N, C-alpha and C positions, 0 to 999 in steps of 0.2 A: 504494500500500500504506500502511496505517496501523498504528500500534503499539497493540495492545490492552493496557491497563494493568489488571491484576487486583489491586486494592488490598485485601488482607486486613485487616479492621479490628481494632483493639484488639490484645491479646496473643493469639497463635495457637500451637497446638501444632505441633511440627515434622511429626508424622505427617499432620496435616490438610493442611498446605501441600504436603507431598511427594505426597500422593494427587492433589491438584489439578494439580500439575506433571506427574505421570505421565499424566493424562488428556489434557492439552494436547499433550504430546510424542507420545503415541500417535496423536492425531488428525492431527498434521502428518506423522508417518511413514506413516499410512494413505493420506493424500492423495498423498504421493510414490510409494507403491507402485502407485497406480491411474493414475499418469502422466497427470494432467490430467482424468481422467473423474470425479474427485471434487473439489469446490471446495476449494482450498487455504486453510487458516485464515490469518488475519492473523498477522503477527509479534506475539508476546505477551511481556509481562514481568509476573511475579508479584512483588509486594513485600509484606513482612511484618515483624513484630517478634515474636520467639518468647518463649514461656516458657523458662526456663533449660534448655539441652540441650547435651550434648557429642556431637559426631559424629566418626566416624573415616572416612577415605577408603578407597578400594577396596584399596589396598596393605596396609591393616591389618585388613581384614575377616577374621574368624575367628581373630585373633591376640590379642584383648583377653581377658585372664583374668577369671575371676569376681571375684577380689579387686580387680583394676583397675577393673572395671565398677562394683563396689560403692563404691569410692573416688570415682568420677566422679559417681555418683548422689547423693553427699553427703547421706546419711540422708534420701533422698526429696525433697531440695530441687531436684534436676535430673533430667532424663531422659538416656538414652543410646541412640543409634541408630547403626547402620552405614549408610554411604551409598555410592553408586556413583561419587561425584565423585572427582577427583584430589585429591592432598594428604593430609595426615595429620590427627591429632586437633586439633579446634578447638572453641571455645565459641560458641554463639549465645544471646542472651537479651535481656531488656529493655534498651532504650537502644541497640540495634544494628539498623541497617537491613540486611535480607537481601533480595536481588533475584535472581530466577531468570529470565533471558531464555530463551525457547524460539523459536529461529529456525532456518532452513535456511541454513547457511553459504554454500552454493553460490549460493543465490538472491541473496545480498548480496555476492558476489565475494570471500568471505573463506576463509582456511584456518585450521586450528587455532591456529597461532602468531599470525597477524594478529588473530584474534578475542581472544586473551588480551591482546594489546597494546591493542585497542579498549576492553576492559573496564578495563584499567589507566588508559588515557587518560581515560575517562569519570570514573573515581574522582578522578584528579588534577584535572580541571576542576571537579568537584563541590566538592572541598576548596577550590580556588582561589576559588570564589564566596563563601567565608566567610573568605578571607584566610589560609588554611592552605596552605603550600607542601608538596605531596606529590611524591614522585619514586619511580622504580624503583631497585632495586639488583640484585645478582646473585641475590638470593632473590625468590621470587614475592611478589606483593602490592604495596601502596603504603605508603611509609614517610615519616616526618617527620624521621628521622635514621637513621644507619646501624644503630642499635640499637632503634629504636622503630617499630612497625608499626601503622598506623591502619586498614588494610583487608586482608582476606584473599580469595584467589580459590581456587575449586575447581570445575572444570567436568567435565561428562560429555558425550561425543559418541556418537551412534549414527546411522550413515549420514548424517553431517554435520548432524544435528539436535541442538541444544544443550539441556542442562538443567543444573540447579544454577547456581552463579554467584558472587556476592560477599557479603561481610559487612563493613559499614562501621560502625565504632564511633562513635556520636554522643555519647551520655552513659552508656555502658555502665559498670557497676560492674566495674572491672578486677581485683578480687579473684578473680573466677572463673578468670582466666587463670593464676593462681598454682598451680592444682591440676594443671596440665599443662605439658609443654614444647610451647608452642603451635607448631603446624605442624612440629614436630620440630626447631626451631632453638634450640639451647642458647645461653644468654647474650643472647637477644633478648627484647624486652618488647613488650606491647601498649600502645597509647596510644589516645586518643579525641579527638574534636573539643573536648569539654569540657576535657580535660586540656591541650589546646593553647590554652586561654584563650577559647574561643568558648562563652559561657554562654547558657543559656536556649533552646537549640535542642531541637526535638522530632524524633523519627524521621519523623513525618508530614510535617513541613516539608521535611526533607532528601530524603525519597523523591521528592517532586515535582520537585526540582532534578535528582536523579540520572536520573529517567526522561526529563526534558527533554534532558539532555545525551546520554543514550543514543540517543534518537531522532535528534538532530543527527548523532551519530557514524555512525549507519546511513543517514544521508541520507534520513530519513523526516520529512516536514514537520510531522506532528502525531501526538499520541497521544490516545486516548480511553478512557474507562472504560465497559466494557459493562454493560448492565443485569444484575442478578443472575441472571435467568433465562437469559441468554446465556452464563453461566459454567458451566452444568451440561451434562453429556453423557448 
């Protein structure tokens, strides 16, 4: 098995990435439903860097008031979307790596908890490649101190097929996080690789490292980038 890396170029709108994610997840679910009569897609990871957008998790769906949504849209500077992932309201935008793995957990001998741990470990190893010590706390995500979070997690599972994933702050403008209580954690703050002293990094550079570490964690020997025609359904 190989890991197909769908690299969305430049800045991407959340809705566009979400639609691509939904198509890949649906294809994997369809293959499972046909019990081997349909060729199962490769494990897939979609990486992107979004235009500014706030998203809320499934626990907050239909609870965000019109005035709250207007505040988050910031006079048209950001979008707002409800998502099916776990977790609460967070920000995605320029300078942040977003990665959406689409895999069948059972195919890789994983359960929901071990999958979250795998994502966290992949983030920790990615940060370590740049000399940043990341770790887990009692709160989800990866942290550089008890109060500073460098990466957020929010996943969705349907019949053990994953979607959504992680957001790792590379050189994100952290002002965006001041408009929310990020992930519902009072008194906690966002940080970035840049704020941790690693200057000059781009999302494109870090995404390659993250995908490499993710492939290793899944015990997949290689990843590849499909031709554009292969990403369409």
